[in-house]
N, C-alpha and C positions, 0 to 999 in steps of 0.2 A: 160298098161303103168306103168312105174316105177315112183312113186310119190316121192318128196323130203323127205328125212329121218332125216334131222337135220335142225337147225335154219339157218345155212349158205345157205344150198341148197334152203330152202323155200324163203329166201330173194332174191336170184338170180332169182328164178322162178317168184316171185311176181313182181319184178322190170320189167321183160320182159312182164308180162301180163298187167301191168298198162299203158304201153306206149299209148299215149304220156303224160299221167299224170305222177306224180312223187311220188316215194316211199321215202319220206323224213325220216330222223332219228326219228323225233317226231312221225310220223305215225307208223313207225316200233315199237317204244317203246309202243305206244298205243295198238297195236295188241298183243305185248308180255304181257303187263299188264293185258289185258282182256282175256288172255288164248286162244286167237284165233289161234295162231301159234301152240301151243301144241296140241290143239284139232285136227287141220288138220293133223299134223304128226301122231297122234295116230290113226286117222281114216284110213289113207292110201287109201282114196277113192276119186272119182270124186266129189261126193257131198260135202265132207268135204273141199276140196280145192276150190270148187265153192263158198261155204259160206265164206271162208276166203277172197277171191277176192271181193265178194260183200260187206263185212264189210269194207274193205279197201276203196272201192269206196264211200261208204256212209260217212266215216270219211272225205274223201277229199271234198265231197259236203258240209259237215257241216263246214269245215274250211273256206269256202268262206265267211261265215257270221260272222267271228270273228271280235270283236272290236279292232281297231288298236291304239286308243289313247283316252284320256279323252274327253267326250262330251263337246261341247262348250255351253256356257250359251245362253239363249234366245230362239228364234224360232227354232234353229238347234237341240234341244233336242227332242227326240221322247217321246210323252206323252202317253205311254201305261199305263195299270194298274200297279202301282208300287208295288213291293214287299217289298221295304225298305222305311223308312221315309225320309223326306227331310234332316233331321239332319244326318242320317246315310249315305246318299248319299254324302252329302257335306264333311263329315269327311273322307270318302274313297278318294274323289277327292283331298282334301287338303293333306292327308297323301301321296298320290302318287306323288304329286308335290313336297312335302318336300323331299322325297327320291331322286327325280330327281335333286333337287338343291344340295344335298349332292354328288350324283354321278358325277355331272358336275365338281366338284372340284378335282376329281380323277386325279392323275398325268398322268396316261396312256390316259385318255380321253382328257385332255388338250393337251398333246403332239400330239396325233393323229389328233385332230382338227387343231392344228397349222401347223403341217408338211404336212398333206395330204389335208386338206380342206382350208388351207390358213386362218385360224381363222374365217371361215365362217360357218354358219349353213345352211343346205339345206332345201328348201321348200319341201313339200310333192311331188310335181310334179318332181322336180329335183332328189329327193332321189329315187323315183321309176324309173326314167330314168337311174340313175346310176346303180341300182340293175338289170336293164334289159340289161345293156351293158356287153359284155364278157370281156371288157378291164380290169377293176379292179380285175377280178377273175384271170387273167393271168399275168399282168404286175405289177412290183413294182414301188414305187414312183421314185426311181433312174432311172429305165428304161424309165418311162414316161418323166422325165426331160431330160435325155440324147437324147431321140428321138424327143424332142420338141412336144410332144403330150399332150394337155390339158386333165385333168381328166374328165371334163364335156362336153366340146364343141368338139365333134368328131363324126364321123360316122364309124361304124364297120360292116364288113361282116365276118361272122364266118362259117368255115367248120369244122365239128366235126365227128370223127369216133371212134368207140370203138372196140378194139380187145381183146378178152378174151385169157388169157395165162394159166389159171387154173380155176377150178370151182369157186374159191373165189377170183381170181385175174384177173386184166385186165389192159390195157393201153389206156389212152385217148389221141387221136391225134387231136390237135387243130391248125388250120390255121386262123390267123386274117389278114384281109385286112383293114387297117386303113386310113381314109381320114380326114385330119385336116390341116388347114392353107394352103390350096391349094397343099398339098403334099399327096401322097399315098405311104404307106409302108406295107410290108407283113412280118409277123412273124409266126414262127412255133414252136410248143412245143410237147413234149411227156411226159405225166404225168402218172407214175405208180400208180395204185390204188389196194386196197384190201378191202374186206368187213370190216366195222368197223374202217377204217383208220382215221376217224374224219376230212376228208377234204371237207365234204359237208357243204355248207352254208344253214342251215336249215331255210327256210322262208315259211310262208303260201302263197299259190298261189295268194291270193288277193294283196300281196305286190309286186309281180314281175312285173305286167303290161304285159311284154313280157318275154319269157324265154330266158336267155342269151345263152344257148346251147339247141337247139330244141330237145325235146324228152327225155332229161335226167335231173336229179336233178342238180342244180348249184353246182359246185365244185371249189376249189381254188388251186392254187399253193401256197406252204408254204410261199414263199417270196413275194407274190403279195400284193397289197393294201388290198384286202379282206382277204388274209391269215392273215395279221396283224390284221385286224378288227375282224376276227373270234376269234383269240387268246385273244384279249382285251375283247370281248363280253362274252366269257366263263369265264373270270376272274370276270367280273361284275356280271354275273349270279350266281357266287359262293358267292358274298358278298351281293347281293340284291335279293329279292324274285321275280326275273324275269326269263323268259326263254331266251335262247341265242338270238333268233330272235328279241325279244323285246329290248334287249340290243343293237343289231345292229341298230335298228331303232332309239333308243335314241341317240346313238353316232352321227348319221348322222343328226338328226333333232332337238335334245334336247326335244323331246316329250316323257315323261316317260310313261310307261304302266299304265293303270288304274288297281288298285289292289282291286277287290271286296272283301268285308268282309266275303263272303261265296262262296265256290267253290264246285261243285258237281262232282262226279265220279261214274262209274258203273263197277261192276265186275260180270263175268258170269262163271257158271259151267255147264257142261253137254250139251253143244250146238252141239257136234259132232253127226253125224248120228248114230242111234242105241243106244244113251244114255238112261239109265234107269231112269233118272230124269233130271230136269232143275232147276237151281237156279239163281236168279238175286239179287244183293245187290246194293242199292243206298247208297253212302257215301256223307256226307256233311262236309267239312272242314270249321270251323266257327271261326271267331275272337271272343274272349271271351266277348268283349264289346257289341256285337250285341244283341239286345233285343230278348227275348223269342218269342214275337209276330211275329217279322220279320222272325225268324227262322222257325216258324210254317207256315207262308205264303209261304216261299221258298219251304219247304218240300211238302206242299200241292200242289203247282204248278207243281213240278216234278212228284208227285204221279198221278195227273190228266193227265199229259202228257203221262205217262207210262201205266196207267191202264184204262184211260177214266174217265169221270166225275163221274161215279158211281162205287165206290169201294165196291163190295159186300163182306162182311166179312163172314166167316164160323161160323155159330151159334153153340152153345154148343151142341144142340141136334144132329146136323150133325156130329160133331167131336166124340161124344160118340158113335154114331151109327157105325162110321168107326172103332173105337177101338173094339167095340163089335164083329163086323164081323171078323176083322183080328184075334182076339183071338180064333175064331172057324174055321179058315181055316185048311185044311189038310196039310200034309207035303209038297205037291207040289203046295200049294197055291190054291187048289180047295175049293170051297164053297159048303156047303150042300144045299139042296133044299131051295130056297129063301122063300117059303111059311112057311116051318118049322122054319127057322131062324126068320121070322117076328113074328110068334106066341110066340117064346121064348122071343124076344125083348119086345113084348107087355106085357108079364107077369112080366118082370123085370122093365119095364118103362111104367106103365100105363098112366103117364102124357104125354108121347110122343108116344102114340100108333098109329099104321098105320092100315088103312083099306084095302089097296091094296098092294100086295107084289111087284108089278111093281114099285110103287113109292118108296118102301123100297130099292130095288136094284138100282133104278135110283139115289137116294140120296147118296148111297155108292159110286157109280161110279163117281158122280160129285165131291165128296170130294177127292177121290183119284186123279182125274185129276187136281183139283185145287192145291193139295199139291205137286204133282210130276211134273206137266207141266204147271206152270203159264205162261201167255203170255204177259209179259210187252214189250212195244215197245223200240227199241234202238233209243235214242233221242240225240240231240245235246244240247249245252248250252241254257238255258232259260234267256232272258234279265231280269235283276233285277230291272231296271227302264227305 
């Protein structure tokens, strides 16, 4: 089988494999950031692309648990072992609400809410119902008004088909049958698409409730209600530390995203089949005001999750033994008799002498394995409180 050879081909292949799940732009960027796509292309193997698909599915599973808005006070807050202090938690909440109050005064936000929502804010239930309807993805405010179709109180039946016109281009065919105010009307659209066209409304699966277009990621017509919302949300995400989907949710509900003072990320090297080494790096992006103790607690929580409760360090004796043996390898990496090497080691390091050459060779192999192929787990976000 010929495997995809560039990023465009990989994205098309992966979108087909994930059905009925969705390859959203944020998931695609995650796979690019963590080198998964490059590793698969380099491997050109069934194993490499199977691992890419599994990583994508694991990220989709993790996305279901993402926090959507600031936690409410009282009994609604989960009382796990907190990694931050009460003061740090409250500061993050207050700061997030403050940014929300500033964004609410944005001219584009005010105009959208007035012209599209009728100066109303949506409840969570209504916002999810709207996101699950195909109508705002296809129809503009003027089209809704001229057709006497309310934005919220309607029923829609959608028929969708996708026809590929080139490896990285396709056409979306959408038919909507709308029932509102005892009237039924049918609309048809053809939407030309290409990879990276920016027409996807990138939302976590937990926000959709139901998919507006079964089996594919939500996409918009440029002139539609959500086409306008997408443009506005991208503008907001450029001015505030929000993701586009968080800005979408804010415009509809006035619930600003909670901005934690520390955010974790992971980067991988050498995960493709046949790699000669593997490396995983955990990064923490931290607000400078966060206390050193809280930073330590957060790091330790991620470390335990990735490596287990017991993080066995490599002792100086083991590291020196490894350097000692590597310095005496032959040109092809071959090692002399382990018994002779152990004798030389014992003469050089009587304080770390070995009695059995099997233990000597075992420790060398253990250090090499720990250095080249550590086995940290791929994990999702850990709750800070």
